[in-house]
C-alpha positions in Angstrom: -11.8 2.8 -17.8 -12.0 -0.1 -15.5 -12.2 0.5 -11.6 -11.7 -2.0 -9.2 -11.1 -1.6 -5.3 -8.1 -2.5 -3.0 -8.5 -3.5 0.7 -5.6 -4.1 2.7 -5.2 -4.4 6.6 -2.3 -2.4 7.5 -0.6 -2.5 11.0 -0.2 0.8 12.8 3.4 -0.6 13.7 4.3 -1.2 10.2 8.0 -2.6 11.4 6.2 -5.7 12.4 5.0 -6.3 8.9 7.8 -5.0 6.7 11.0 -4.6 8.7 13.7 -7.3 9.4 13.8 -5.9 13.0 12.7 -9.1 15.2 12.6 -7.2 18.5 9.5 -4.9 17.5 6.5 -4.9 19.8 3.3 -6.3 18.6 1.0 -3.5 17.3 -1.9 -2.3 19.1 -4.2 -0.8 16.2 -5.1 -1.8 12.9 -6.5 0.2 10.1 -8.2 -1.1 7.0 -6.8 0.7 4.1 -8.9 0.9 1.1 -8.8 2.5 -2.4 -10.0 2.6 -5.7 -8.1 1.9 -9.0 -8.7 3.3 -12.2 -6.9 1.6 -15.4 -4.6 -0.1 -12.9 -3.6 2.8 -10.8 -4.6 3.6 -7.3 -6.7 6.6 -6.9 -5.0 8.8 -4.3 -8.1 10.5 -3.4 -9.9 7.4 -2.6 -7.3 5.8 -0.1 -8.7 5.4 3.2 -12.2 7.1 1.9 -14.1 4.7 4.2 -12.9 6.6 7.3 -14.3 10.0 8.0 -12.5 12.9 6.4 -10.4 15.0 8.8 -10.8 12.4 11.6 -7.7 11.0 13.4 -8.7 7.6 11.8 -8.4 9.1 8.5 -5.2 10.8 9.0 -3.4 7.9 10.7 -4.8 5.5 8.0 -3.4 7.8 4.9 -0.2 8.2 7.0 0.4 4.6 7.0 -0.9 3.9 3.7 2.1 5.6 2.4 4.4 3.4 4.2 2.5 0.5 2.9 2.8 1.6 -0.7 6.5 2.0 -0.3 6.9 -1.3 1.2 4.8 -2.8 -1.8 6.8 -0.9 -4.2 10.2 -2.4 -2.9 8.7 -6.0 -2.6 7.4 -6.0 -6.2 10.4 -4.0 -7.4 12.4 -7.1 -6.0 9.9 -9.5 -7.4 10.8 -8.1 -10.9 14.2 -8.7 -10.4 14.0 -12.4 -9.1 11.3 -13.6 -11.5 10.7 -14.8 -15.2 8.0 -15.2 -17.5 4.4 -14.3 -16.6 5.1 -14.2 -13.0 7.6 -11.2 -13.8 5.0 -9.6 -15.8 2.6 -9.6 -12.8 5.4 -8.3 -10.5 5.9 -5.7 -12.9 2.4 -4.7 -13.1 2.2 -4.7 -9.2 5.6 -2.7 -9.2 4.1 0.0 -11.4 1.1 0.4 -9.5 2.5 0.8 -6.0 5.5 2.6 -7.0 3.4 5.1 -8.8 1.2 5.8 -5.8 4.2 5.8 -3.4 5.8 8.6 -5.5 2.8 10.6 -5.9 0.9 10.2 -2.6 1.5 12.6 0.4 -1.3 12.5 3.0 
């Protein structure tokens, strides 16, 4: 079993990072979303584990993590369709990782 860690800074106003809306106001808060991966899959219990369990920061982090996972799933699904060769395989791996967690992660 291979265990790795992922860290992403997720903006609370995810529309800025993932929406085509140009008129969205810049976010005021940011959360560092962390997770561990086992055999190429994100461990849902490890998402935002660096925040105190039950805290507002923990709940908000996990809430926005799901939006991030869905956005990454969509991004890499499109990447699979628009790429070839080794890049396509990398996109497929990322798509599988993020779509898998997006489908089963409920904060």
